[in-house]
Structures are given as structure tokens and as C-alpha cells.
N, C-alpha and C positions, 0 to 999 in steps of 0.2 A: 500360410499367413502366421503360424505361431508355430511354438515347440512345448510339446507335454513331454514331462518327466515324470515317471512313477516310481516310488520308492516304498520297498515294502520288506517287514522283515517278520520275524518271529521267533519269539524266548520262549524257552522251556526253562520252568524251574520245579525244583522238588526240594523238600526237607524230609528229616526223618519222622516228624511228629504228623506229617499228613503223607496219606498211602500213596493218592494219584497226584501224578506230576501237575502243573500249572501252565497252560498256554496263553501267552502274551502277544496277540498281533498286532502290528503296526502299520500304517499306509499314511502316504504322503503324496499327494498331487500337485505340479507344480506348471503354471501357464505363462510362457514368456512370448509375448510377441515380437513376431520376427523384424517390424520396422523399429520396436524400442527394445533392443534388448536388454537394456539398464533396467527395465521394468518387469518384476516379475509376480505374481500372484499364488500364493499356494493354500493349497488347504489339508491338514494334518489331521489324524485321529488314529486313537490307539488304546489297548487294555493297560494298565501297570497295577502290578501287585506290591503291598508292602506286607512282609510277613512279622509279626509281631517280634519286639525285642523282649528281654526279662522285664525293665521297668513296666510294660504295659500288660503283662501277665499278673503281676502283683497289684493286689488292690487295697485301699487306704489302712485295713487291718493284718497286712504281711504275707497273706495267703496268696498261692501261685494258683493262676489258671491256666495251663497250658495246653488246653484244647481250643484255643480261640483260631477264627480263621482268619486269615490274612485280608487286611484291608484293600477296596478295589476301586478304583477309579478308571472311567471313561473320559479322555481327553477329546476335545475338540477344538481345534486351530483353524482360524481363518487370520491370513496375514498379506502383506504387500511389502515390499522393499523398491527403493528407488535411488540409483545413484544418478548426480547430475552436479555441472558446474553451475556457482552462482558467483559474480563477481570474481571470477578466475581462480575460486575456490572450492574444490570438491568437496560435495556433500553428499551424504547419505541417510535416507529415511526409512525407518521400519515402522510398520504399524501393524500390530496383532490384538485381535479378538480371541477371548478362549472361555472355554466353560467347562468345568469338571465336575462330573457325579460320581461322588462317592457313596460307596454302599459297604457294608459290615465295618462302621465306622467305630473305633473304640473312643469314646468321650473322654476330655480329659479337662482339668482346671487347674489355674495357676495359685500354688499355695507359699505364701514368701518367694522363694525364687527355686521352687521344685515342683513338678509337674506331677501331679495325683491322676490317675488313670481309673477309669472304671474296671477296667478287666473282663469288658464284656461290648460283644458286637452289638450293641444296642441301640448305634446311630445311625443316620444318613445325611450327607452333606451336600451342598450345590455351591460350586464356586463360580462366579463370571468376572471378566475386567477386561482392561483394555490398555496395552502399553504400548507407547510412543517412543522412539528414541532417534535423535538426530545426530549424525557424527559429521566433523566438518576438522578440514586441517587449516586454520586461520593463521598459522605458519606451515610454510612447506617440513613434511617429517614429524609434526606435530600434531595427534589428533587430538581433538577435544568433542564433548559430548553433551547432551542433554536429554533426559529420561522422565517423562511424565506417567504414572501411574493409577489408575481406579480400580478398584476392585470391591468387591461384596462378596465375603463368605459366610455362611448359614448354616446349619442344622438343625434335626429334630431328633428326637427320641423315640423311638419304635417302642421301648418296653422301659417298664421303670427302672432307674437306677438302684444298686445297691442299699446307698442310704435314702431312705424315704424323705429325708429332710431337704434332700436335693433334687426330687423330682418336681420339675418344670410344672409351674402354671399352668399352662395350656400346652395343647399338643402340637401347636405349630412351630415355624423355624425361629430360632432366636441368634445371635452373632456367636461363629466361633472366636477361641481366643487369638487365632491370625487373620481376624478381620481389619485389616487395616486400611480405611477408605481409600486415601489418596496420599501420594507420596512424588515428591520430583526431587531429582538429583542435578547437580550440575560438576563438569569437569572441565578447567580449560588448563592449558599446555602453553608455555611460550619459552625461549630461550632469553637469555641476557644479550643487551645491546653488546655486540662487537666480540661477544665471548661465545659462540655457538654451541663448544662444549660443555655449557653450563646450560641446564633447563631448570624452569620452576613450573610448579603446579600447584593450581587451587582447587577444592571439591568443598562442597554444600550440598548438604540435605536437609530437606524438611518432610517430616511425615505426620499424618495426624496419629491421636493413639490409640494403643489397644483397647480391648475388651478385659476388664477385671470382673471378678466375683468374690463378694465377700465371703470369708469361711464359714460353712454349713449353710448357704446360702442356695435357693434351689437354682437349676439351671435356667439361664435366661435372664435371672435378675444381677443385670452387668451394668458397670459404671466403664466410665473412659480415663487411660492414662493422659497425662499431659502427653501435648504435641512435642515431636521428638527433632529436634534441632542439632547440628553439627557443621562446624567450619575446619578442615583440614588445608595446611598449607607444606609443601616438600620443596627441596631443591636438591638437585642431583647433579654431578661430576662425571663426565664421560672420558675415561683415560684412553681407553680402545674400544673399538668395533669395527664393523666391516668397511666403514667410510671415514673413519677418523682415528688416530693413533698420537699418543705423544712422543715424542722423538726417544725419550729413553727407555720407549716400550717396543720400537718398532723392531729390535732383533729377537723378540720374545716371540717366535712364530709359536708356540706351544700354547699361548696364550690368546683367546680369540675375544674375549669380553672381559671389560675392567669398570665398572662403575659403584661410584661410594655415593651415597645419598644420606638425608636428613630429613624427617619428616616432624612436625608439630602437630599432632592430634590434638581435636579438640580445642583449635585455638583460642575461642572465644570461653573456653571453661564454664562450657552450658551444664546445669547439673540436669542430666536426663533422667527421668523416673523410669526403672526397670520394673518394678512392681511395689507391694506393700508387705511392710511388716505390721502386722495387727495385733495392738496389745489389750490384754483386759485390763479397763480401768472401773474398780469399784465406785460406785455411785452412792450418794448419800440415802436413797430409798432404797438401798441393799441388793440392789441388781447390779448387772456388770455391762457394760459397754465397750465396743471394741475402739481403740484409737489407731489410725492409718499411719504408721509410720513409712515414708518413702525409702524406697533401696534405691538408690541412683547408681548408674553408670561410669566407668571410669573416666576422672577429672581429666585436666590439660596433662599431655604427658609426651616425651619426645622419643621419637624411634630411629635408630641408625640404622641402614643397612646397606651391606656390600653384595656387589653381584657378579660373580665369575663365570666365565665362560671357558671351556678346554675344547 
């Protein structure tokens, strides 16, 4: 009545700084009903290790701590995918629920546009989320999609940080710098009327703001950046592919693909804040206050793209 698929793997990793190798097992179980072969449910889990890089070993005073342990994450994913026709249009839906338990976490905070690490395995984290993605060919051969994500990423410190001023006010969980609670993206693709070799695509993104921590503030004392909004539009001309070729390129057997495109990124020229630059401002009382000056992401720009296949 059903088909079960079992996939497993084992990764062996070693570094010169660690004497013992690290094993990372992974396992995935997929259930496919016999009467509904276009529907599948799967459960996957595994251990994932991330060895520290130089910037994670370097603390805020410039001192290196090379004996850090690898950060470890245990992943658990429950998902399903379903392909079906609707109004004679092929659709595919994929839904995933996931959880990541992180240990040996190296905490960090964002200072201006730089990441400042604690250079110590003093944290542990918990990430939970839901991802939904819908694919559909609104026109034949041109796939469009919609994705919606919910996420909660939190962490806590098991030991005090190196800087006593950044010690959390409580021992509970607080948002990670990557804690982006909601995000939605839309990608639409179509052909120009009567000109099938010309395609146009439109991409739109919206996401809630990421957390930020003021300088020398304790972990957990966070605010939120403004939400992220962006719209892109692009046009592409297909000169040659497996199913189409311009007459002047048909004799070029050595050329398999030739496409030329142009994109307008951040079409609406929205000023998205990436972080804050904190400027010290003396007050009349003889104290110093800090003014948050936004650092913005790239404004509207034009991108040209050439794709060749041989």
C-alpha cells in the first residue's frame, strides 16, 4: 500500500587542532502512498558540526583562542510534498517543520557592519520554524513560486561573557541575531506576447526586522531593525537553447545556450536598514549619549547578465 525509502549517511571530519575525528550521522525516511505517488511525507534528522574560523576565535580585544570546540546542531525535519494539476496548471507544494538544537554555540553581536564574537563556547540555541513553498507553471515552461516562512531563533548563555557589561540580565533565552520571525517571497515569470523568446520576471520580498543590540549592552537587550522590502524586475532574451534558436545561430553547433538579460534590482529604491552606526554625542549635562545612524543596503541598480553554454 506504500513505499518506504530510507537514506542514510555518515560524514567523518577532522582538523589539526582536534585529535579525535568527528562523526556526523544523517538519516532520512520517506513515505510514498502507492495510490498517490505524487504525494510524499519525509522525516529527516542528523548531526551537523561547524568548526570555528579565525574570526570566531578572535575576541573583542584581538586575542586568539584556538582551542574552541566545534559548534554542533541536531536537525529534525518533518515535511511533505505534493504535485497536482489545478486548472490544467501543474502545481507543487512543499511544507516543512524543523527544529535545530545547537550546543557549543559561540555567541556574537553585530557592531556597525562587523560581527563581534565571544571566542568561547558559552551558548546554546534553539531554532524552530515552518517553511511553505508553492510552485506553479502559470505559463508552460516558466515556473513561478510563492514562499512563506515563520521562524523563532533563540539562545541563552551557560557562562558569563568575557565582557561583564554584556552579561544577560537573566539566564533565560533571548533572540539570536538571525531571529527573523516572518518572511514571504514571490517570483512570477511570463513570456512577452507573441515573442516567446523574451521572458520577464518579477520578484518581491518582505521580511520582518532582525534584532540588534546597542554597543556595550547586555545580551538580550535587543531592538528590531525596520522590516525588509524589495522588488526586482528582469528581462531576458533567449538566442539559443535546446528548443529555440535564432536563424543566424543555427550553424553554431558548438554553442548550446546563449541568453542575454537585464535586471533592475530594488526597483522601488527602498532604503533597507542593515545595521546601525552608533555615534557618541556629548550632552549639556556632561554625559555622552549614542545616536543610531542607519547603514543602508544597496539602492536601485541595474545588473546585466550573459549566459553561455557549450
